[in-house]
N, CA, C and O atoms as a MOPAC input file, in Angstrom:
PM7 MOZYME 1SCF
protein

 N     21.73200 1   -31.88300 1   -66.83800 1
 C     20.53200 1   -31.50800 1   -67.79000 1
 C     20.12100 1   -30.16600 1   -67.37200 1
 O     19.85300 1   -29.95800 1   -66.18800 1
 N     20.06100 1   -29.38000 1   -68.11800 1
 C     19.55000 1   -28.03400 1   -68.20600 1
 C     18.02400 1   -27.76100 1   -68.25300 1
 O     17.19900 1   -28.59600 1   -68.62400 1
 N     17.74800 1   -26.55500 1   -67.85300 1
 C     15.87400 1   -26.21900 1   -68.19200 1
 C     15.84500 1   -26.16300 1   -69.55600 1
 O     14.77000 1   -26.50100 1   -70.05300 1
 N     16.81700 1   -25.79600 1   -70.39300 1
 C     16.71300 1   -25.62800 1   -71.86000 1
 C     16.35700 1   -27.02100 1   -72.95300 1
 O     15.77800 1   -27.06900 1   -74.03800 1
 N     16.97500 1   -28.03200 1   -72.13000 1
 C     17.21900 1   -29.19400 1   -72.68200 1
 C     15.65100 1   -29.98400 1   -72.57600 1
 O     15.28900 1   -30.78200 1   -73.44100 1
 N     14.98400 1   -29.70000 1   -71.63400 1
 C     13.67300 1   -30.02300 1   -71.38400 1
 C     12.52100 1   -30.02900 1   -72.71800 1
 O     12.31700 1   -28.95100 1   -73.27600 1
 N     11.87600 1   -31.12100 1   -73.14100 1
 C     11.20900 1   -30.63800 1   -74.34100 1
 C      9.96600 1   -29.59800 1   -73.92200 1
 O      9.67800 1   -29.31300 1   -72.76000 1
 N      9.31300 1   -29.11000 1   -75.08100 1
 C      8.33500 1   -27.95000 1   -74.22500 1
 C      7.51400 1   -29.05800 1   -73.99100 1
 O      7.51200 1   -29.18300 1   -72.76700 1
 N      6.82700 1   -29.91800 1   -74.47500 1
 C      5.98500 1   -30.98600 1   -74.46500 1
 C      5.84500 1   -31.37000 1   -73.11000 1
 O      4.74700 1   -31.68700 1   -72.65500 1
 N      6.90200 1   -31.36400 1   -72.42200 1
 C      7.10200 1   -31.61400 1   -70.55300 1
 C      6.76900 1   -30.50600 1   -69.87600 1
 O      6.46200 1   -30.58000 1   -68.68600 1
 N      6.78600 1   -29.34600 1   -70.54200 1
 C      6.86100 1   -28.40800 1   -69.97300 1
 C      5.00000 1   -28.24600 1   -69.83300 1
 O      4.33800 1   -28.19500 1   -68.79600 1
 N      4.59600 1   -28.20400 1   -71.03600 1
 C      3.03600 1   -28.60100 1   -71.12600 1
 C      1.94600 1   -29.28400 1   -70.19400 1
 O      0.86100 1   -28.94700 1   -69.72100 1
 N      2.78900 1   -30.45000 1   -70.15600 1
 C      2.33000 1   -31.40500 1   -69.34200 1
 C      2.31500 1   -31.27500 1   -67.98400 1
 O      1.39600 1   -31.59700 1   -67.23100 1
 N      3.38300 1   -30.78400 1   -67.69700 1
 C      3.34200 1   -29.90500 1   -66.07100 1
 C      2.88900 1   -29.08800 1   -65.79300 1
 O      2.15700 1   -29.11700 1   -64.80400 1
 N      3.05000 1   -28.11100 1   -66.40100 1
 C      1.83900 1   -26.89900 1   -66.67000 1
 C      0.27400 1   -27.37100 1   -66.23500 1
 O     -0.47600 1   -26.85500 1   -65.40600 1
 N      0.06900 1   -28.52800 1   -67.09300 1
 C     -1.74600 1   -28.88500 1   -67.42400 1
 C     -1.77700 1   -29.47000 1   -65.86500 1
 O     -2.79100 1   -29.16700 1   -65.23600 1
 N     -0.79600 1   -30.26300 1   -65.17800 1
 C     -0.74600 1   -30.93000 1   -64.10700 1
 C     -1.02100 1   -30.43900 1   -62.82600 1
 O     -1.61700 1   -30.88400 1   -61.84500 1
 N     -0.31100 1   -29.19600 1   -63.14700 1
 C     -0.26000 1   -27.97200 1   -61.83500 1
 C     -1.95800 1   -27.15300 1   -62.16200 1
 O     -2.80800 1   -26.86800 1   -61.31800 1
 N     -2.01000 1   -26.95700 1   -63.55300 1
 C     -3.35100 1   -26.11500 1   -63.26000 1
 C     -4.77600 1   -26.74500 1   -62.82700 1
 O     -5.76600 1   -26.07100 1   -62.54200 1
 N     -4.70600 1   -28.13600 1   -62.82900 1
 C     -5.67400 1   -29.60600 1   -62.61100 1
 C     -5.60900 1   -29.91900 1   -61.28400 1
 O     -6.67000 1   -30.32200 1   -60.80700 1
 N     -4.56900 1   -29.84200 1   -60.47000 1
 C     -4.60300 1   -29.72800 1   -59.08700 1
 C     -4.99400 1   -28.50300 1   -58.52100 1
 O     -5.62000 1   -28.61500 1   -57.46700 1
 N     -4.78700 1   -27.32400 1   -58.94700 1
 C     -5.19700 1   -26.08400 1   -58.84100 1
 C     -6.33400 1   -25.89600 1   -58.55400 1
 O     -6.73100 1   -25.35600 1   -57.52100 1
 N     -7.13200 1   -26.41200 1   -59.63100 1
 C     -8.34400 1   -26.47200 1   -60.35600 1
 C     -9.46800 1   -27.39300 1   -59.03100 1
 O    -10.49800 1   -27.09900 1   -58.42300 1
 N     -8.63500 1   -28.46700 1   -59.07400 1
 C     -9.38500 1   -29.57400 1   -58.02100 1
 C     -9.15700 1   -28.84100 1   -56.76500 1
 O    -10.16400 1   -28.90800 1   -56.06100 1
 N     -8.15200 1   -28.13000 1   -56.19500 1
 C     -8.07900 1   -27.89800 1   -54.73700 1
 C     -9.22700 1   -26.43400 1   -54.83200 1
 O     -9.67800 1   -26.02800 1   -53.76100 1
 N     -9.60700 1   -25.77000 1   -56.04000 1
 C    -10.34300 1   -24.68500 1   -55.94100 1
 C    -11.57100 1   -25.25700 1   -55.85300 1
 O    -12.29800 1   -24.60400 1   -55.10500 1
 N    -12.26500 1   -26.53200 1   -56.47300 1
 C    -13.26300 1   -26.81100 1   -56.88900 1
 C    -13.79000 1   -27.39200 1   -54.86700 1
 O    -14.80700 1   -27.20900 1   -54.19700 1
 N    -12.57500 1   -28.03300 1   -54.61500 1
 C    -13.26900 1   -28.79800 1   -53.33900 1
 C    -13.28300 1   -27.73100 1   -52.46500 1
 O    -14.13900 1   -27.92300 1   -51.60100 1
 N    -12.65500 1   -26.61400 1   -52.31500 1
 C    -12.81900 1   -25.54700 1   -51.12100 1
 C    -13.98900 1   -24.78100 1   -51.44100 1
 O    -14.45200 1   -24.31700 1   -50.40000 1
 N    -14.73500 1   -24.42000 1   -52.56500 1
 C    -15.60300 1   -23.86300 1   -52.78900 1
 C    -16.53800 1   -24.65000 1   -53.48000 1
 O    -16.86300 1   -24.24500 1   -54.59600 1
 N    -17.04500 1   -25.69700 1   -53.05400 1
 C    -17.71700 1   -26.59400 1   -54.09800 1
 C    -19.30100 1   -26.33000 1   -53.67000 1
 O    -20.13800 1   -26.67400 1   -54.50500 1
 N    -19.74100 1   -25.77900 1   -52.50300 1
 C    -21.04000 1   -25.19400 1   -51.96200 1
 C    -21.36700 1   -24.14400 1   -53.03900 1
 O    -22.44000 1   -24.22000 1   -53.63700 1
 N    -20.36300 1   -23.03700 1   -53.34400 1
 C    -20.53900 1   -21.95500 1   -53.80200 1
 C    -20.97900 1   -22.22400 1   -55.32100 1
 O    -22.01300 1   -21.84900 1   -55.87500 1
 N    -19.65500 1   -23.16300 1   -55.97500 1
 C    -19.71300 1   -23.28000 1   -57.41800 1
 C    -21.22300 1   -24.10500 1   -57.81000 1
 O    -21.85800 1   -23.89300 1   -58.84300 1
 N    -21.54200 1   -24.89800 1   -56.93500 1
 C    -23.23900 1   -25.38200 1   -57.18800 1
 C    -24.35600 1   -24.71300 1   -57.32600 1
 O    -25.32500 1   -24.94600 1   -58.04900 1
 N    -24.03600 1   -23.36800 1   -56.14400 1
 C    -25.21400 1   -22.76300 1   -56.06000 1
 C    -24.96800 1   -21.95800 1   -57.17100 1
 O    -26.04900 1   -21.69100 1   -57.69600 1
 N    -23.82000 1   -21.33400 1   -57.90100 1
 C    -23.73200 1   -20.80200 1   -58.71400 1
 C    -24.16400 1   -21.19800 1   -60.35500 1
 O    -24.19500 1   -20.40500 1   -61.29600 1
 N    -24.37000 1   -22.14500 1   -60.37600 1
 C    -24.56300 1   -23.20500 1   -61.49800 1
 C    -25.75000 1   -23.79900 1   -61.50200 1
 O    -26.14100 1   -24.39700 1   -62.50400 1
 N    -26.52000 1   -23.70700 1   -60.32300 1
 C    -27.87200 1   -24.39800 1   -60.02200 1
 C    -28.72900 1   -23.70000 1   -60.98500 1
 O    -28.84600 1   -22.47600 1   -60.92200 1
 N    -29.47700 1   -24.56000 1   -62.07800 1
 C    -30.48800 1   -23.86700 1   -63.40000 1
 C    -31.59300 1   -23.57100 1   -62.17000 1
 O    -32.11800 1   -22.52400 1   -62.54900 1
 N    -32.19600 1   -23.92600 1   -60.95000 1
 C    -33.30000 1   -23.50300 1   -60.64300 1
 C    -32.81400 1   -22.12300 1   -59.45400 1
 O    -33.48300 1   -21.51000 1   -58.62200 1
 N    -31.53900 1   -22.03900 1   -59.81100 1
 C    -31.58500 1   -20.54400 1   -58.98200 1
 C    -31.45400 1   -19.61000 1   -59.57300 1
 O    -30.63900 1   -19.60500 1   -60.49600 1
 N    -32.36000 1   -18.23500 1   -59.20100 1
 C    -32.26800 1   -16.86100 1   -59.98300 1
 C    -31.44000 1   -16.15700 1   -60.31200 1
 O    -31.32200 1   -15.36300 1   -61.24500 1
 N    -30.56000 1   -16.59200 1   -59.14900 1
 C    -29.05600 1   -15.80300 1   -59.34900 1
 C    -27.76700 1   -16.52600 1   -59.83400 1
 O    -26.59800 1   -16.22100 1   -59.59800 1
 N    -28.30500 1   -17.64900 1   -60.63300 1
 C    -27.64500 1   -18.41600 1   -61.50600 1
 C    -26.39600 1   -17.49600 1   -62.40200 1
 O    -26.79500 1   -16.69000 1   -63.24300 1
 N    -25.29700 1   -17.62000 1   -62.23400 1
 C    -24.26800 1   -17.04600 1   -63.11300 1
 C    -24.70600 1   -16.91000 1   -64.74200 1
 O    -24.68500 1   -15.80000 1   -65.27300 1
 N    -25.03000 1   -17.89000 1   -65.35600 1
 C    -25.27200 1   -17.72100 1   -66.53300 1
 C    -26.99500 1   -17.13900 1   -66.81300 1
 O    -27.25200 1   -16.34200 1   -67.71500 1
 N    -27.67100 1   -17.49700 1   -66.21300 1
 C    -28.94700 1   -16.95900 1   -66.10900 1
 C    -28.61500 1   -15.00600 1   -66.08600 1
 O    -28.94200 1   -14.17400 1   -66.93300 1
 N    -27.93900 1   -14.83400 1   -64.90200 1
 C    -27.77000 1   -13.53700 1   -64.84500 1
 C    -27.12900 1   -12.78800 1   -65.97800 1
 O    -27.67200 1   -11.72800 1   -66.28900 1
 N    -25.86800 1   -13.23000 1   -66.76900 1
 C    -25.20300 1   -12.83800 1   -67.85100 1
 C    -26.18600 1   -13.04000 1   -68.72600 1
 O    -26.78900 1   -11.97900 1   -68.89000 1
 N    -26.62800 1   -13.90300 1   -69.36100 1
 C    -27.69000 1   -13.68600 1   -70.20900 1
 C    -28.42900 1   -12.05900 1   -70.45300 1
 O    -28.30000 1   -11.12700 1   -71.24600 1
 N    -29.39400 1   -12.44500 1   -69.05200 1
 C    -29.94900 1   -11.29100 1   -68.72300 1
 C    -29.29000 1    -9.96600 1   -68.42200 1
 O    -29.91200 1    -8.97600 1   -68.80400 1
 N    -28.44200 1    -9.82400 1   -67.96600 1
 C    -27.44000 1    -8.39600 1   -68.39700 1
 C    -27.35500 1    -7.61300 1   -69.62300 1
 O    -27.71600 1    -6.47500 1   -69.92400 1
 N    -26.47400 1    -9.04100 1   -70.55500 1
 C    -26.30100 1    -8.63600 1   -72.11000 1
 C    -27.40300 1    -8.27900 1   -72.79400 1
 O    -27.47200 1    -7.31100 1   -73.55200 1
 N    -28.38300 1    -9.14100 1   -72.50900 1
 C    -30.06800 1    -9.01300 1   -73.14700 1
 C    -30.29700 1    -7.46800 1   -72.76200 1
 O    -30.08400 1    -6.54400 1   -73.54700 1
 N    -30.61600 1    -7.36500 1   -71.85500 1
 C    -30.64700 1    -5.70500 1   -71.31900 1
 C    -30.21900 1    -4.43500 1   -71.74700 1
 O    -30.83000 1    -3.40000 1   -72.01300 1
 N    -28.86600 1    -4.79100 1   -71.75400 1
 C    -28.02300 1    -3.40700 1   -72.52100 1
 C    -28.65700 1    -3.54400 1   -74.03000 1
 O    -28.97400 1    -2.52600 1   -74.64500 1
 N    -28.83300 1    -4.89400 1   -74.61400 1
 C    -28.90000 1    -4.97800 1   -76.11400 1
 C    -30.34100 1    -4.62700 1   -76.36800 1
 O    -30.53500 1    -3.96800 1   -77.38900 1
 N    -31.07900 1    -4.84600 1   -75.85400 1
 C    -32.65400 1    -4.50800 1   -75.76300 1
 C    -32.76400 1    -3.04100 1   -76.20000 1
 O    -33.04300 1    -2.80300 1   -77.37500 1
 N    -32.54200 1    -1.94500 1   -75.24000 1
 C    -32.74400 1    -0.74500 1   -75.28100 1
 C    -31.27800 1     0.20300 1   -74.71000 1
 O    -31.22800 1     1.36600 1   -74.31000 1
 N    -30.36300 1    -0.64900 1   -74.83700 1
 C    -29.04700 1     0.07300 1   -74.48500 1
 C    -28.97100 1     0.65100 1   -72.89800 1
 O    -27.94900 1     1.11600 1   -72.39500 1
 N    -30.05300 1     0.54200 1   -72.33700 1
 C    -30.10100 1     1.04600 1   -70.82700 1
 C    -29.86300 1    -0.15900 1   -69.77700 1
 O    -30.17400 1    -1.27000 1   -70.20600 1
 N    -29.43500 1    -0.10400 1   -68.66800 1
 C    -29.13000 1    -1.08300 1   -67.66400 1
 C    -30.10800 1    -0.73500 1   -66.84400 1
 O    -29.94900 1     0.08500 1   -65.93900 1
 N    -31.23000 1    -1.34300 1   -67.10000 1
 C    -32.64800 1    -1.23300 1   -66.24800 1
 C    -33.38000 1    -2.37900 1   -65.81300 1
 O    -34.46600 1    -2.56900 1   -65.26500 1
 N    -32.54900 1    -3.00000 1   -66.18000 1
 C    -33.71600 1    -4.83600 1   -65.83300 1
 C    -34.89200 1    -4.93100 1   -66.51700 1
 O    -35.89500 1    -5.43100 1   -66.00800 1
 N    -34.84300 1    -4.29400 1   -68.14300 1
 C    -36.22500 1    -4.55400 1   -68.69000 1
 C    -36.04100 1    -6.12300 1   -69.39000 1
 O    -36.86700 1    -6.64300 1   -70.14000 1
 N    -35.02400 1    -6.60300 1   -69.04100 1
 C    -34.80300 1    -7.84200 1   -69.72800 1
 C    -35.01600 1    -9.10400 1   -69.08600 1
 O    -34.58100 1    -9.16800 1   -67.93600 1
 N    -35.67200 1   -10.29100 1   -69.62000 1
 C    -35.60700 1   -11.53100 1   -68.84300 1
 C    -35.59100 1   -12.65200 1   -69.90200 1
 O    -36.42100 1   -12.57900 1   -70.80800 1
 N    -34.84900 1   -13.53100 1   -69.87500 1
 C    -34.80200 1   -14.26800 1   -70.86300 1
 C    -36.21000 1   -15.28600 1   -70.75400 1
 O    -36.81700 1   -15.73600 1   -71.72700 1
 N    -36.53100 1   -15.50400 1   -69.39700 1
 C    -37.76600 1   -16.01600 1   -69.38000 1
 C    -39.23200 1   -15.56500 1   -70.18100 1
 O    -40.14300 1   -16.17900 1   -70.73600 1
 N    -38.94200 1   -14.29500 1   -69.93700 1
 C    -40.20600 1   -13.53400 1   -70.71700 1
 C    -39.80500 1   -13.53200 1   -72.18100 1
 O    -40.62300 1   -13.49700 1   -73.10000 1
 N    -38.34100 1   -13.57600 1   -72.34700 1
 C    -38.22200 1   -13.53500 1   -74.08400 1
 C    -38.82900 1   -14.66000 1   -74.62400 1
 O    -39.67900 1   -14.57500 1   -75.51100 1
 N    -38.38300 1   -15.89000 1   -74.06600 1
 C    -39.04500 1   -17.06300 1   -74.71500 1
 C    -40.58000 1   -17.12000 1   -74.24200 1
 O    -41.33100 1   -17.93400 1   -74.77900 1
 N    -40.95500 1   -16.42800 1   -73.43700 1
 C    -42.46300 1   -16.65200 1   -73.44700 1
 C    -42.85200 1   -15.49200 1   -74.86700 1
 O    -43.73800 1   -15.83000 1   -75.65200 1
 N    -42.45700 1   -14.78700 1   -74.97300 1
 C    -43.14600 1   -13.82000 1   -75.93300 1
 C    -42.69100 1   -14.14400 1   -77.63000 1
 O    -43.27200 1   -13.68600 1   -78.61400 1
 N    -41.29000 1   -15.21100 1   -77.63400 1
 C    -41.14100 1   -15.79200 1   -78.37800 1
 C    -42.17300 1   -16.96900 1   -78.92500 1
 O    -42.58800 1   -17.02200 1   -80.08300 1
 N    -42.50300 1   -17.89300 1   -77.88000 1
 C    -43.52800 1   -18.83000 1   -78.13300 1
 C    -44.95400 1   -18.35100 1   -78.36500 1
 O    -45.83800 1   -19.04900 1   -78.86200 1
 N    -45.08700 1   -17.13600 1   -77.96900 1
 C    -46.49200 1   -16.99200 1   -78.00600 1
 C    -46.48700 1   -15.35700 1   -78.30500 1
 O    -46.60400 1   -14.43000 1   -77.50400 1
 N    -46.31100 1   -15.33900 1   -79.74500 1
 C    -46.31900 1   -13.50600 1   -80.33600 1
 C    -47.59900 1   -13.19400 1   -80.60200 1
 O    -47.60500 1   -12.11700 1   -81.19900 1
 N    -48.55900 1   -13.56200 1   -80.46600 1
 C    -50.19900 1   -12.87400 1   -80.51500 1
 C    -50.95800 1   -12.79100 1   -79.58500 1
 O    -52.16500 1   -12.56100 1   -79.67100 1
 N    -50.07900 1   -13.04200 1   -78.19700 1
 C    -50.74000 1   -12.65400 1   -77.14500 1
 C    -51.00500 1   -11.21800 1   -76.73600 1
 O    -49.99200 1   -10.54100 1   -76.56000 1
 N    -52.26800 1   -10.57900 1   -76.53900 1
 C    -52.61500 1    -9.16000 1   -76.32800 1
 C    -52.08400 1    -8.41400 1   -77.65600 1
 O    -51.68100 1    -7.25200 1   -77.69400 1
 N    -52.16500 1    -9.32400 1   -78.74800 1
 C    -51.83800 1    -8.57300 1   -80.02700 1
 C    -53.02900 1    -7.58200 1   -80.32900 1
 O    -52.72600 1    -6.55300 1   -80.93200 1
 N    -54.26500 1    -7.76200 1   -80.00100 1
 C    -55.36600 1    -6.69100 1   -80.68400 1
 C    -55.56200 1    -5.75100 1   -79.66700 1
 O    -56.50000 1    -4.96700 1   -79.81400 1
 N    -54.61400 1    -5.64300 1   -78.29800 1
 C    -54.89200 1    -4.54600 1   -77.39300 1
 C    -53.80600 1    -3.48500 1   -77.96000 1
 O    -53.98500 1    -2.28500 1   -77.74900 1
 N    -52.80900 1    -3.89100 1   -78.60000 1
 C    -51.54000 1    -3.01400 1   -78.70300 1
 C    -52.15500 1    -1.35400 1   -79.19400 1
 O    -53.33600 1    -1.32500 1   -79.53900 1
 N    -51.56300 1    -0.35400 1   -79.21300 1
 C    -52.07400 1     0.65200 1   -80.00700 1
 C    -51.63700 1     0.72800 1   -81.23600 1
 O    -52.43600 1     1.30300 1   -81.97400 1
 N    -50.28700 1     0.22300 1   -81.94600 1
 C    -50.45200 1     0.20600 1   -83.19000 1
 C    -51.13700 1    -0.76600 1   -84.17200 1
 O    -51.44000 1    -0.63300 1   -85.35800 1
 N    -51.26500 1    -1.63600 1   -83.42900 1
 C    -52.23400 1    -2.68500 1   -83.93700 1
 C    -54.09500 1    -2.27100 1   -84.03300 1
 O    -54.84900 1    -2.95000 1   -84.73100 1
 N    -54.59600 1    -1.04000 1   -83.18700 1
 C    -55.77500 1    -0.72100 1   -83.07400 1
 C    -55.92800 1     0.12200 1   -84.26200 1
 O    -56.86500 1    -0.04000 1   -85.04400 1
 N    -55.05200 1     0.99300 1   -84.40900 1
 C    -54.67400 1     2.14800 1   -85.14300 1
 C    -55.06900 1     1.47100 1   -86.66700 1
 O    -55.70300 1     2.17500 1   -87.45300 1
 N    -54.75600 1     0.37300 1   -86.97600 1
 C    -54.42900 1    -0.18100 1   -88.33300 1
 C    -56.02300 1    -0.48100 1   -88.69300 1
 O    -56.32200 1    -0.47600 1   -89.88700 1
 N    -57.23100 1    -0.78400 1   -87.54400 1
 C    -58.60000 1    -1.27200 1   -87.63200 1
 C    -58.61300 1    -2.46700 1   -88.72100 1
 O    -59.21300 1    -2.47200 1   -89.79600 1
 N    -57.91200 1    -3.33500 1   -88.24600 1
 C    -58.26900 1    -4.70900 1   -88.64400 1
 C    -59.26500 1    -5.50600 1   -88.29600 1
 O    -59.59800 1    -5.61900 1   -87.11600 1
 N    -59.91900 1    -6.21600 1   -89.37200 1
 C    -61.23500 1    -6.75100 1   -88.80200 1
 C    -60.68700 1    -7.91200 1   -87.83100 1
 O    -59.47800 1    -8.14500 1   -87.79100 1
 N    -61.61300 1    -8.63700 1   -87.04300 1
 C    -61.72200 1    -8.90300 1   -85.80100 1
 C    -61.03000 1   -10.58800 1   -86.05200 1
 O    -60.40800 1   -11.28500 1   -85.25000 1
 N    -61.30700 1   -10.78500 1   -87.04800 1
 C    -60.79800 1   -12.25500 1   -87.53000 1
 C    -59.61600 1   -12.58700 1   -87.67300 1
 O    -59.30700 1   -13.77100 1   -87.81200 1
 N    -58.69900 1   -11.57200 1   -87.66600 1
 C    -57.41600 1   -11.49000 1   -88.08100 1
 C    -56.46900 1   -11.62400 1   -86.63300 1
 O    -55.26800 1   -11.89000 1   -86.57000 1
 N    -57.41600 1   -11.35100 1   -85.50900 1
 C    -56.49700 1   -11.65300 1   -84.43300 1
 C    -57.53800 1   -12.21200 1   -83.53600 1
 O    -57.23100 1   -12.63500 1   -82.42200 1

């Protein structure tokens, strides 16, 4: 039997098994670090940090930590907080009943 006579599906199963064993070994060896990286209560969470970094660059094009996912959710859910104190709103001279 030569290597060329082994079907492709068999090679895929072997490669998948090797990848699974390697991932299991890595996860066992680094379980604490992986747990901290995906902990939702940790401010250094990998996903939270990535979302904030992408949002920060999308927000104003500058990497200056001006974006936070938590503050974005708050602003989204409370669109009229401080509405009357904004300079652009004060310039409109709207009646107070509107805000």
